[in-house]
C-alpha positions in Angstrom: -132.7 164.8 76.1 -131.3 168.2 75.4 -132.1 169.5 71.7 -129.0 170.6 69.8 -129.6 174.1 68.0 -131.4 174.1 64.6 -129.0 172.4 62.3 -126.4 171.6 65.0 -125.0 168.2 65.2 -126.1 166.3 68.6 -122.8 166.1 70.6 -123.7 164.4 73.8 -122.6 160.7 74.5 -126.0 159.7 75.7 -129.1 159.0 73.6 -132.8 158.2 73.8 -132.9 154.3 74.5 -135.0 152.9 71.6 -138.1 151.0 72.2 -138.4 152.7 75.8 -141.0 151.6 78.2 -140.9 153.5 81.4 -143.2 150.9 83.4 -140.7 148.0 82.3 -137.6 150.3 83.2 -139.4 151.0 86.8 -140.1 147.1 87.1 -136.7 146.6 86.4 -135.2 148.8 89.0 -137.9 147.8 91.9 -136.6 143.9 91.4 -132.9 145.1 91.2 -133.3 146.6 94.6 -135.8 144.1 96.0 -134.8 141.8 98.9 -131.2 141.3 100.5 -128.4 143.3 98.2 -128.8 145.0 95.3 -128.1 144.3 91.7 -125.8 147.2 91.2 -124.8 146.1 87.5 -128.6 145.9 86.4 -129.2 149.7 87.9 -126.0 151.1 86.4 -126.8 149.4 82.9 -130.4 150.6 82.8 -129.7 154.3 84.2 -126.7 155.0 81.9 -128.6 153.9 78.9 -131.5 156.4 79.4 -131.6 159.8 78.3 -132.4 162.2 81.2 -136.0 162.9 79.8 -136.7 159.2 79.8 -135.0 158.8 83.6 -137.8 161.4 84.6 -140.5 159.4 83.2 -139.2 156.0 85.0 -139.2 158.1 88.2 -142.9 159.0 87.4 -144.0 155.2 86.7 -141.8 153.9 89.6 -144.0 156.3 92.0 -147.6 154.9 90.1 -146.3 151.6 90.2 -144.9 151.4 93.8 -145.7 154.3 95.6 -142.4 155.0 96.5 -139.8 157.6 95.3 -137.1 156.0 93.1 -134.4 158.6 94.2 -135.0 157.9 98.0 -135.0 154.2 97.0 -131.6 154.5 95.1 -130.1 156.4 97.7 -130.9 153.8 100.3 -129.5 150.8 98.3 -126.4 152.6 96.8 -123.6 154.0 98.7 -120.4 156.5 98.2 -119.6 157.8 94.8 -121.5 155.4 92.8 -124.7 156.5 94.8 -123.6 160.3 94.5 -123.4 159.5 90.2 -126.7 157.4 89.8 -128.7 160.1 91.9 -127.0 162.8 89.9 -128.2 161.2 86.7 -132.0 160.8 87.9 -132.4 164.6 88.5 -133.2 167.1 85.8 -129.8 168.9 84.9 -131.4 172.2 86.6 -132.1 170.3 90.0 -128.8 168.9 89.7 -127.0 172.0 89.5 -129.4 173.5 92.0 -128.3 170.7 94.5 -124.6 171.2 93.6 -124.8 175.1 94.4 -126.8 174.3 97.4 -124.4 171.6 98.9 -121.3 174.3 97.6 -122.9 176.8 99.7 -124.2 175.0 103.0 -122.4 174.3 106.3 -118.9 175.8 107.2 -117.0 177.2 104.2 -118.0 177.5 100.3 -117.0 175.6 97.6 -115.9 178.5 95.2 -114.7 176.2 92.5 -118.2 174.6 91.9 -119.8 177.9 92.1 -117.4 179.2 89.3 -117.6 176.0 87.2 -121.6 175.9 87.1 -122.2 179.8 86.9 -119.2 180.5 84.4 -120.2 177.7 81.9 -124.0 177.6 81.6 -126.1 179.5 79.0 -128.8 181.9 79.8 -131.4 179.4 79.4 -129.6 177.1 81.7 -129.4 179.7 84.2 -132.9 180.8 84.5 -134.0 176.9 84.6 -131.3 176.7 87.5 -132.8 179.8 89.4 -136.4 178.1 89.2 -135.2 174.5 90.0 -133.2 176.3 93.2 -136.7 178.2 94.3 -138.5 175.0 93.6 -136.7 172.5 95.6 -135.5 174.9 98.4 -137.9 177.4 98.5 -135.0 179.8 98.7 -134.0 182.8 96.4 -130.6 181.6 95.0 -129.3 185.4 94.3 -129.9 186.0 97.9 -128.2 182.9 99.1 -125.3 183.5 96.8 -125.0 187.2 98.2 -125.4 185.9 101.8 -122.2 183.6 101.1 -119.7 185.5 99.2 -118.5 189.0 99.0 -116.4 191.7 97.2 -116.1 191.7 93.3 -116.3 187.8 93.4 -120.0 188.2 94.7 -121.0 191.1 92.0 -119.6 189.0 89.1 -121.5 185.8 90.2 -124.7 187.9 90.6 -124.3 189.4 87.1 -123.7 185.8 85.8 -127.0 184.4 87.7 -129.3 187.2 85.8 -128.7 185.0 82.6 -128.7 188.3 80.3 -125.6 187.8 78.1 -126.3 189.1 74.8 -127.0 186.5 72.3 -127.1 188.4 68.9 -124.2 187.1 66.6 -123.9 190.5 64.8 -120.9 192.0 66.1 -120.1 195.8 66.0 -116.6 196.3 65.1 -116.4 199.7 66.7 -118.0 198.3 70.0 -115.3 195.7 70.2 -112.6 198.4 69.8 -114.2 200.6 72.5 -114.2 197.2 74.7 -110.7 196.5 74.1 -109.6 200.2 75.2 -111.8 200.0 78.1 -110.4 196.6 79.6 -106.8 198.1 78.6 -107.7 201.3 80.5 -109.4 199.6 83.1 -106.5 197.4 83.9 -102.9 197.9 82.2 -103.0 201.7 82.1 -104.6 202.1 85.6 -103.0 202.6 88.9 -105.3 200.0 90.7 -107.8 198.2 88.8 -111.3 199.2 87.7 -112.9 195.7 88.3 -116.5 197.2 87.3 -115.5 197.5 83.8 -114.2 193.8 83.6 -117.7 192.7 85.2 -119.4 194.7 82.9 -117.8 193.7 79.7 -117.2 190.1 80.5 -120.5 189.2 82.0 -122.8 190.9 79.5 -121.5 190.9 76.1 -122.3 188.0 73.7 -119.5 185.3 73.2 -119.1 186.0 69.6 -118.1 189.5 70.4 -115.8 188.8 73.3 -114.1 186.2 71.0 -113.3 189.2 68.8 -112.5 191.4 71.8 -109.9 188.9 72.9 -108.2 188.7 69.5 -108.2 192.4 69.1 -106.9 192.7 72.8 -103.8 190.5 71.8 -103.0 192.5 68.9 -103.3 195.8 70.7 -101.5 195.0 73.7 -99.2 192.0 72.8 -100.7 190.0 75.8 -103.7 187.8 76.1 -106.6 188.8 78.1 -105.8 186.1 80.6 -102.5 187.6 81.4 -104.0 190.9 82.1 -106.6 189.4 84.2 -103.9 187.3 86.5 -101.9 190.8 86.8 -104.8 193.2 87.7 -107.2 190.9 89.6 -106.9 188.1 92.5 -108.3 185.2 94.5 -111.5 183.8 93.7 -112.6 186.9 91.5 -109.5 186.4 89.4 -110.4 182.6 89.0 -114.0 183.2 88.3 -113.0 185.9 85.4 -110.5 183.4 83.8 -113.2 180.6 83.8 -115.5 182.8 82.2 -112.9 183.7 79.4 -112.2 180.1 79.1 -115.9 179.4 78.7 -116.1 182.0 76.0 -113.4 180.9 74.0 -114.4 177.2 74.2 -116.8 175.5 76.9 -115.7 171.9 76.1 -111.9 172.9 76.4 -112.7 174.4 79.8 -114.4 171.1 81.0 -111.6 169.1 79.4 -109.2 171.1 81.5 -111.6 170.5 84.3 -111.4 166.8 84.1 -107.9 166.5 83.5 -107.0 168.4 86.7 -109.5 166.4 88.6 -107.9 162.9 87.9 -104.2 164.0 87.4 -101.7 163.6 90.5 -102.6 161.9 93.9 -106.3 161.4 94.4 -109.3 162.1 92.3 -111.7 164.8 92.7 -114.6 163.0 92.5 -117.1 165.5 93.2 -115.9 167.8 90.1 -115.6 164.3 87.9 -119.2 163.5 88.7 -120.6 166.8 88.3 -119.0 167.4 84.8 -119.8 163.7 83.4 -123.5 163.9 84.6 -124.0 167.5 83.3 -122.2 167.4 80.0 -123.4 163.7 78.9 -126.2 165.1 76.9 -124.6 168.4 75.6 -121.0 168.3 74.4 -119.5 165.1 76.0 -118.1 164.2 72.3 -116.3 167.5 71.8 -114.9 167.4 75.4 -113.5 163.8 74.6 -112.0 165.0 71.2 -110.5 168.3 72.8 -108.9 166.2 75.9 -107.5 163.7 73.4 -105.9 166.4 71.3 -104.6 168.6 74.4 -103.6 165.9 76.8 -102.5 162.8 74.3 -104.7 160.2 75.9 -108.3 159.5 75.9 -110.7 160.7 78.5 -112.0 156.9 78.8 -108.5 155.7 79.4 -108.0 158.3 82.1 -110.9 157.3 83.9 -110.2 153.7 83.6 -106.9 154.2 85.2 -108.2 156.5 87.9 -111.6 155.1 89.0 -112.8 151.7 90.3 -115.9 149.4 90.5 -119.4 150.0 89.6 -118.5 153.8 89.9 -115.6 153.3 86.9 -118.2 151.4 84.9 -120.8 153.9 85.2 -118.4 156.8 84.5 -117.2 154.9 81.3 -120.7 154.4 79.8 -121.3 158.2 80.3 -118.0 158.9 78.5 -119.5 156.9 75.6 -116.2 155.5 74.1 -112.5 155.2 73.8 -110.7 157.6 71.5 -107.4 155.3 72.0 -109.4 152.3 70.9 -108.3 152.3 67.4 -105.0 154.2 67.8 -106.5 157.6 66.3 -109.2 160.1 67.5 -112.1 161.6 65.8 -112.1 163.3 62.5 -113.8 166.2 64.6 -110.6 166.4 66.7 -108.7 167.0 64.0 -110.8 169.7 63.0 -110.3 171.2 66.6 -106.4 171.0 66.1 -106.7 172.9 62.8 -108.7 175.7 64.3 -105.6 175.7 67.1 -103.2 176.2 64.2 -105.3 178.7 62.6 -105.4 180.7 66.2 -101.7 180.2 66.3 -101.0 181.4 62.9 -102.6 184.7 64.0 -101.2 185.3 67.4 -98.1 187.0 67.3 -97.1 187.4 70.9 -93.9 189.3 72.1 -91.4 187.2 73.4 -90.1 188.4 76.7 -87.3 187.5 79.1 -87.3 188.2 82.9 -83.7 189.2 83.4 -83.0 192.8 81.6 -79.9 195.3 81.6 -79.6 196.7 85.0 -80.5 200.5 85.0 -77.5 202.8 86.1 -75.1 199.7 85.8 -71.7 200.4 87.1 -69.1 197.4 86.3 -66.5 198.8 88.9 -68.8 198.8 91.7 -70.2 195.4 91.0 -66.7 194.2 90.7 -65.9 195.3 94.0 -69.1 194.2 95.7 -68.0 190.7 94.3 -64.6 190.9 95.5 -65.6 191.9 99.0 -68.5 189.1 99.2 -65.8 186.4 98.6 -63.0 187.7 100.7 -62.0 186.7 104.2 -64.0 184.0 106.0 -67.3 182.8 104.7 -69.0 184.0 101.7 -71.6 186.6 101.1 -73.9 184.6 98.6 -76.8 187.0 99.0 -74.7 189.7 97.7 -73.4 187.3 94.8 -76.9 186.4 94.0 -78.4 189.6 93.9 -75.7 191.1 91.4 -75.3 188.2 89.1 -79.1 187.2 88.8 -80.2 191.0 88.2 -77.4 192.1 85.6 -77.7 190.9 81.6 -75.3 188.4 80.3 -73.8 191.4 78.4 -73.3 193.1 81.7 -71.8 189.9 83.6 -69.2 189.9 80.8 -68.2 193.4 81.6 -68.0 192.6 85.3 -65.6 189.7 84.6 -63.3 191.8 82.8 -63.5 194.8 85.1 -62.7 192.0 87.7 -59.6 190.8 86.0 -58.3 194.6 85.6 -59.0 195.5 89.1 -57.9 192.4 91.2 -55.6 190.4 88.3 -58.1 187.6 89.2 -60.3 185.4 87.3 -63.8 186.2 88.8 -65.2 182.5 87.5 -62.5 180.9 89.1 -62.8 182.8 92.4 -66.6 182.2 92.3 -66.0 178.2 91.9 -63.7 178.1 95.1 -66.3 180.0 97.2 -69.7 178.5 96.2 -70.5 174.7 95.4 -73.3 172.5 94.2 -76.5 173.3 92.6 -75.9 177.4 93.4 -72.5 176.9 92.0 -73.7 175.3 88.4 -76.4 178.1 88.4 -74.3 181.0 89.0 -71.5 179.9 86.7 -73.8 179.2 83.9 -75.1 182.6 84.4 -71.6 183.9 84.2 -70.7 182.2 80.8 -71.9 183.7 77.5 -75.1 182.0 76.3 -73.4 180.5 73.0 -70.5 178.9 75.4 -72.9 177.7 78.1 -74.8 175.7 75.5 -71.7 174.5 73.8 -70.5 173.3 77.4 -74.0 171.5 77.9 -73.8 169.6 74.7 -70.0 168.7 75.5 -71.3 167.3 78.7 -74.0 165.5 77.3 -71.7 163.6 75.0 -68.7 163.0 77.7 -68.2 159.8 79.6 -70.2 156.4 79.4 -73.5 157.0 77.5 -75.1 160.2 76.0 -77.8 162.5 77.3 -79.7 162.4 74.2 -82.6 164.5 75.9 -80.2 167.6 76.3 -78.9 167.2 72.5 -82.5 167.3 71.3 -83.3 170.3 73.8 -80.8 172.6 72.8 -80.4 171.5 68.9 -84.3 171.6 68.5 -85.0 175.0 69.9 -82.2 177.3 69.1 -82.6 180.0 66.1 -80.1 179.7 63.3 -77.9 182.6 64.6 -77.7 180.8 68.1 -76.6 177.5 66.7 -73.9 179.1 64.6 -72.7 180.9 67.8 -72.6 177.7 69.3 -70.7 176.1 66.8 -67.7 178.6 66.8 -67.9 178.4 70.7 -67.7 174.7 70.7 -64.7 175.1 68.2 -63.1 177.5 70.1 -63.6 176.0 73.5 -62.9 172.1 72.5 -60.8 172.4 69.3 -63.2 170.1 67.7 -66.3 171.1 65.5 -69.6 170.1 67.0 -70.4 168.2 63.9 -67.6 165.8 64.7 -68.3 165.4 68.0 -71.9 164.3 67.2 -70.8 161.9 64.5 -68.7 160.3 66.9 -71.2 160.3 69.7 -74.3 159.4 67.9 -75.5 157.0 64.8 -78.1 156.4 62.4 -81.0 158.4 61.4 -80.6 160.2 64.9 -77.2 161.3 64.2 -78.3 162.8 60.8 -81.4 164.8 62.5 -78.9 166.3 64.9 -76.0 167.4 62.3 -78.7 168.9 60.1 -80.1 171.1 63.0 -76.6 171.8 63.9 -75.9 173.5 60.7 -78.3 176.2 61.4 -79.6 176.5 58.2 -83.3 176.5 58.6 -85.0 178.7 56.2 -86.3 182.0 57.6 -89.1 183.1 55.1 -92.8 183.0 55.3 -94.9 179.8 54.1 -95.4 178.6 50.7 -99.2 177.0 50.8 -98.2 174.5 47.7 -95.2 173.5 49.1 -96.7 172.7 52.3 -99.4 170.6 50.9 -96.4 168.7 49.2 -94.5 168.5 52.4 -97.6 167.4 54.4 -97.9 164.7 51.8 -94.5 163.4 52.5 -95.2 163.2 56.3 -98.6 161.5 55.5 -96.9 159.0 53.6 -93.8 158.3 56.0 -96.2 158.4 59.2 -98.1 155.6 57.1 -101.5 157.1 57.0 -101.3 158.2 53.4 -104.1 157.0 50.9 -101.5 156.0 48.4 -97.9 155.9 49.5 -95.4 156.5 46.8 -91.5 156.2 46.5 -89.3 154.2 48.6 -89.1 154.4 52.5 -85.3 155.8 52.6 -85.8 158.7 50.1 -89.0 159.6 52.3 -87.4 159.6 55.6 -84.6 161.8 54.3 -87.5 164.0 52.8 -89.3 164.0 56.1 -86.2 165.1 57.9 -85.4 167.8 55.6 -88.8 169.4 56.2 -88.6 169.1 59.7 -85.0 170.2 60.2 -84.9 172.9 57.3 -88.2 174.4 56.8 -88.9 177.9 58.4 -91.3 177.9 61.5 -94.2 179.6 59.7 -93.9 177.2 56.9 -94.1 174.2 59.1 -97.1 175.5 60.8 -99.0 175.6 57.6 -97.7 172.1 56.9 -99.1 170.7 60.1 -102.6 172.4 59.2 -102.3 170.7 55.9 -101.4 167.5 57.5 -104.4 167.7 59.9 -106.7 168.6 56.8 -105.3 165.8 54.7 -105.3 163.1 57.2 -107.6 164.2 60.3 -104.7 163.4 62.3 -102.3 165.6 64.4 -98.7 165.4 63.3 -97.3 165.2 66.8 -99.4 162.3 67.9 -98.9 160.5 64.9 -95.1 160.7 65.1 -95.4 159.6 68.8 -97.6 156.6 67.7 -95.5 155.7 64.7 -92.1 156.3 65.5 -90.0 155.1 68.5 -86.5 156.0 70.3 -84.5 159.0 69.9 -85.6 159.8 66.3 -89.1 160.0 67.7 -88.2 162.5 70.7 -86.2 164.5 68.3 -89.1 164.8 65.5 -91.8 165.5 68.7 -89.3 168.5 70.1 -88.9 170.1 66.8 -92.8 170.0 66.4 -93.6 171.0 69.9 -91.0 174.0 69.4 -92.7 175.0 66.1 -96.3 174.8 67.8 -95.2 177.0 70.7 -91.5 177.2 72.0 -92.6 178.6 75.5 -95.1 175.6 76.1 -92.2 173.1 75.2 -89.9 174.7 77.9 -92.7 175.1 80.4 -93.4 171.1 80.1 -89.9 170.4 80.6 -89.5 172.9 83.7 -92.6 170.9 85.0 -91.5 167.5 84.3 -88.0 168.6 86.1 -89.6 169.3 89.2 -92.5 166.7 89.6 -92.5 163.4 91.4 -90.0 162.2 93.7 -86.6 164.1 93.3 -85.8 167.2 91.1 -83.6 167.3 87.8 -81.5 170.2 89.0 -79.7 170.1 85.7 -82.6 170.4 83.5 -84.0 173.2 85.6 -80.8 174.8 85.9 -80.0 174.7 81.9 -83.6 176.1 81.1 -83.8 178.9 83.7 -80.3 180.1 82.5 -80.7 179.6 78.8 -84.5 181.3 78.6 -83.9 184.1 81.0 -83.2 186.9 78.5 -85.4 185.2 75.5 -88.7 184.2 76.8 -89.0 183.2 80.5 -91.9 185.4 80.9 -93.7 183.9 78.2 -92.8 180.1 79.8 -94.2 181.4 83.1 -97.8 182.3 81.3 -97.7 179.0 79.5 -96.7 177.1 83.0 -99.4 178.7 84.8 -102.1 178.3 82.1 -101.4 174.3 81.7 -100.4 173.4 85.4 -102.7 175.8 87.4 -99.7 176.7 89.5 -96.9 179.3 88.8 -93.4 178.8 87.9 -92.8 180.5 91.3 -94.7 178.1 93.2 -93.3 175.0 91.8 -89.8 176.1 92.3 -90.6 177.2 96.1 -91.8 173.8 96.6 -89.3 171.8 95.0 -86.0 173.7 95.8 -84.3 175.1 98.9 -81.6 177.4 100.2 -79.3 179.7 98.1 -80.5 177.9 95.0 -84.0 178.7 95.7 -83.1 182.3 95.9 -81.1 182.3 92.9 -84.0 180.5 90.9 -86.6 182.8 92.0 -84.6 186.2 91.4 -84.3 184.6 87.5 -88.0 183.7 87.7 -88.5 187.2 88.0 -92.0 187.2 89.7 -95.1 185.4 91.1 -98.1 184.9 88.7 
């Protein structure tokens, strides 16, 4: 069994079996495979209950007792994914990695993802053991085989990682951190072309502790995370490898949690990835992976495996997982500490928000108005010109074009556009032509019109807009519909949900910093209303009002501190607790506020992803977000989208829309990541 570092807590899910007797186990396995058919349940139970070191002793005893190779017998008796999993467990980790790499580079094509995963995540010691195991098992040199099967910068970085010479000193030089930040910046962002050698040298050799500080400083210096620069400067497998290295430097368990989630989400399961990770991490950091998985994806690793696999294969994977973090409706105290660390990071990071649509240079409203008139005159419509002009001008410039159009032609540009284009394209173009506050006011009005209310739209807009934006929306609503937004919300919603929306619609959120003492009090109120405080005090109604006041009126910076204090106080994450303890529109509104406070661009990235996943597209949500965020933070949303979903927003739009609507959306999207 892998020994934790001196003083460190063991974080694997598989432990040494007490009162272990390798001869007895060898006999039990022999009996399970004797005669017609095999007792798979007995094999599964025994092998997943022993540590890797104990399994090696069983192999030895089996050979001594029966003169046979246990792995060969298991291969003969078992089949498919279950066989691959059990046989993987029977090999020492280094030999298991060696086999995976051999398979990845054998035959036609290379499994680059497997190479990246193993070489980016292993420690120096694990790399040295892997190289030796490969030599022993295949009588070949691993570095020579990798060089023969890969090329370019991707190959160079793999070779650097294969040396297993990453610095391991925890003492970090501040001067060297600054120098590395400067070197990386000059090698990428400031250079015409990219100096890949600098990226390879720094990311391939510096210690983890050093690189974490480099990443923090890089963000402060350049205003963008190192991942964004890697995506912008590198490409292909080399880019994927470097991103994996960065993820493993930041948190190896988080890297594996993400790999496991992606292996099981969507149609079909990537079983090879699932098996490789569950086998290789079961005695290293499976508990950390489980905790991060639960924190990040709001479901336990156990439940996802259970829903995504079947038979003995499923039962064996669940044994390796070691427990269900959803079982008691809560997750580990350690997971809360992970969440707390995430808050600490988010409190430090101040990422500049950037839109994708900017004012056009050499703007000429007169020329634009004439070009638009020409595009709509006579038979047929020149949609390309309309899309090109409107998507490449800022909203302020579009208002000037509207005014100029009326002055020149005595016509209303909006009315002309409405008569010339239709469907999704019309909704998008006309939305872009409206001033933002009037556009939001119209979306709110539509959400409350007719039978039924579109609560999701009400929540999305009111939970995410700034005070200034909310006040402008209220004025626009009054001007356009001769009724106050508050009156409209009052007549169309009810109860606690109505009170939340009206509170948000006042636009009175505090805008100062945090008050630590107040944050602790606020966290206590949250713990009491969510029924996880040690000693509840006060009546429920007054607590509900206080909780609503906290979420609807405290500043974002203060609320981040409240959420940190909540984790510290309860070992729970506030968002997951709200989802568990509350229901309906009230829950959805509070969750939207919390997500917006945590990371607003990620909130919108999630909504965009959901608008395009599965059968059919929610064009209204897609259109609304692309319009409303285009000049605020759509570039940040794009970064969050690719980080979470492993594909760019550009690709998602391309795969889910078509025609002129697609062209216009891609123009607003502003680029491929």
